[in-house]
FILUMDO-837048 format. One record per residue (C-alpha): residue number from 1; x, y, z. Coordinates in nm, 2 decimals. Example, Ala and Ser with C-alpha at 12.3 -4.5 7.8 and 13.67 -1.06 7.14 Angstrom:
! FILUMDO-837048
+-----+--------+--------+--------+
!   k !     px !     py !     pz !
+-----+--------+--------+--------+
!   1 !   1.23 !  -0.45 !   0.78 !
!   2 !   1.37 !  -0.11 !   0.71 !
+-----+--------+--------+--------+
! end
This chain:
! FILUMDO-837048
+-----+--------+--------+--------+
!   k !     px !     py !     pz !
+-----+--------+--------+--------+
!   1 !  10.35 !   8.18 !  12.27 !
!   2 !  10.02 !   8.24 !  12.13 !
!   3 !   9.96 !   8.56 !  11.86 !
!   4 !   9.62 !   8.69 !  11.86 !
!   5 !   9.53 !   8.76 !  11.47 !
!   6 !   9.25 !   9.00 !  11.58 !
!   7 !   9.51 !   9.23 !  11.77 !
!   8 !   9.75 !   9.28 !  11.50 !
!   9 !   9.75 !   9.59 !  11.27 !
!  10 !   9.82 !   9.50 !  10.91 !
!  11 !  10.05 !   9.72 !  10.71 !
!  12 !  10.05 !   9.78 !  10.36 !
!  13 !  10.32 !   9.65 !  10.12 !
!  14 !  10.30 !   9.79 !   9.75 !
!  15 !   9.91 !   9.69 !   9.76 !
!  16 !   9.95 !   9.37 !   9.97 !
!  17 !   9.80 !   9.39 !  10.31 !
!  18 !  10.05 !   9.19 !  10.56 !
!  19 !   9.98 !   9.08 !  10.93 !
!  20 !  10.32 !   8.98 !  11.09 !
!  21 !  10.24 !   8.69 !  11.33 !
!  22 !  10.56 !   8.54 !  11.43 !
!  23 !  10.56 !   8.50 !  11.82 !
!  24 !  10.82 !   8.71 !  11.98 !
!  25 !  11.00 !   8.37 !  12.13 !
!  26 !  11.03 !   8.23 !  11.78 !
!  27 !  11.38 !   8.28 !  11.62 !
!  28 !  11.42 !   8.01 !  11.35 !
!  29 !  11.13 !   8.10 !  11.12 !
!  30 !  10.90 !   8.38 !  11.08 !
!  31 !  10.54 !   8.38 !  10.98 !
!  32 !  10.29 !   8.64 !  10.80 !
!  33 !   9.93 !   8.66 !  10.67 !
!  34 !   9.90 !   8.83 !  10.33 !
!  35 !   9.57 !   8.97 !  10.16 !
!  36 !   9.60 !   9.00 !   9.79 !
!  37 !   9.34 !   9.20 !   9.66 !
!  38 !   9.22 !   9.15 !   9.28 !
!  39 !   9.48 !   9.28 !   9.05 !
!  40 !   9.75 !   9.30 !   9.32 !
!  41 !  10.09 !   9.15 !   9.27 !
!  42 !  10.42 !   9.09 !   9.44 !
!  43 !  10.70 !   9.21 !   9.20 !
!  44 !  10.98 !   8.97 !   9.10 !
!  45 !  11.21 !   8.94 !   9.40 !
!  46 !  11.44 !   8.69 !   9.57 !
!  47 !  11.61 !   8.61 !   9.92 !
!  48 !  11.96 !   8.55 !   9.98 !
!  49 !  11.88 !   8.43 !  10.36 !
!  50 !  11.55 !   8.26 !  10.37 !
!  51 !  11.34 !   7.97 !  10.19 !
!  52 !  10.97 !   8.09 !  10.18 !
!  53 !  10.68 !   7.86 !  10.22 !
!  54 !  10.35 !   8.00 !  10.07 !
!  55 !  10.02 !   7.83 !  10.18 !
!  56 !   9.71 !   7.96 !  10.00 !
!  57 !   9.44 !   7.99 !  10.23 !
!  58 !   9.15 !   8.16 !  10.05 !
!  59 !   9.11 !   8.23 !   9.68 !
!  60 !   9.37 !   8.16 !   9.38 !
!  61 !   9.70 !   8.31 !   9.33 !
!  62 !   9.94 !   8.28 !   9.01 !
!  63 !  10.32 !   8.24 !   9.09 !
!  64 !  10.61 !   8.25 !   8.87 !
!  65 !  10.91 !   8.07 !   9.01 !
!  66 !  11.26 !   8.08 !   8.81 !
!  67 !  11.01 !   8.11 !   8.49 !
!  68 !  10.78 !   7.79 !   8.61 !
!  69 !  10.41 !   7.90 !   8.64 !
!  70 !  10.20 !   7.77 !   8.94 !
!  71 !   9.86 !   7.81 !   9.04 !
!  72 !   9.77 !   7.77 !   9.40 !
!  73 !   9.44 !   7.73 !   9.53 !
!  74 !   9.31 !   7.67 !   9.90 !
!  75 !   9.54 !   7.46 !  10.10 !
!  76 !   9.79 !   7.44 !   9.83 !
!  77 !  10.16 !   7.49 !   9.94 !
!  78 !  10.45 !   7.64 !   9.74 !
!  79 !  10.83 !   7.61 !   9.83 !
!  80 !  11.03 !   7.89 !   9.70 !
!  81 !  11.40 !   7.82 !   9.77 !
!  82 !  11.64 !   8.09 !   9.90 !
!  83 !  11.81 !   8.25 !   9.60 !
!  84 !  11.52 !   8.17 !   9.33 !
!  85 !  11.32 !   8.46 !   9.15 !
!  86 !  10.95 !   8.47 !   9.21 !
!  87 !  10.65 !   8.67 !   9.14 !
!  88 !  10.28 !   8.64 !   9.22 !
!  89 !   9.96 !   8.79 !   9.10 !
!  90 !   9.58 !   8.79 !   9.19 !
!  91 !   9.41 !   8.77 !   8.87 !
!  92 !   9.08 !   8.67 !   9.04 !
!  93 !   8.79 !   8.89 !   9.11 !
!  94 !   8.81 !   8.82 !   9.50 !
!  95 !   9.09 !   8.89 !   9.75 !
!  96 !   9.30 !   8.58 !   9.82 !
!  97 !   9.47 !   8.50 !  10.16 !
!  98 !   9.82 !   8.34 !  10.18 !
!  99 !  10.04 !   8.23 !  10.49 !
! 100 !  10.40 !   8.30 !  10.44 !
! 101 !  10.67 !   8.12 !  10.63 !
! 102 !  11.04 !   8.23 !  10.62 !
! 103 !  11.32 !   7.97 !  10.73 !
! 104 !  11.52 !   8.14 !  10.88 !
! 105 !  11.31 !   8.45 !  10.96 !
! 106 !  11.24 !   8.75 !  10.71 !
! 107 !  11.51 !   9.01 !  10.70 !
! 108 !  11.43 !   9.31 !  10.45 !
! 109 !  11.81 !   9.36 !  10.39 !
! 110 !  11.82 !   9.01 !  10.24 !
! 111 !  11.56 !   9.05 !   9.98 !
! 112 !  11.64 !   9.18 !   9.65 !
! 113 !  11.38 !   9.33 !   9.40 !
! 114 !  11.37 !   9.32 !   9.05 !
! 115 !  11.37 !   9.65 !   8.84 !
! 116 !  11.18 !   9.48 !   8.54 !
! 117 !  10.83 !   9.48 !   8.45 !
! 118 !  10.62 !   9.17 !   8.52 !
+-----+--------+--------+--------+
! end
């Protein structure tokens, strides 16, 4: 089924603007668009349930996955395996946009966030 982006109301998650795009009929994965403003970051976290696939649609994002650094640019894809610690930050001067696919679907109860500063 089709999900019309223009009809989705985004929500704020610690300074990130997120659009939930998963079709209701899809139960094997979930997808979201994420706008990452300049200076915004996703704190260190990991999932005990899902692999994560990040696709950089616009801009540049600096990721850290298990102490390895990656710079994503437009159309780059990064796989964050289930159980691995990761974080990301937009150090650029313009908003970046990511698509995020969770396999299996996102479940907040399965996400763990680190208390350490990044």
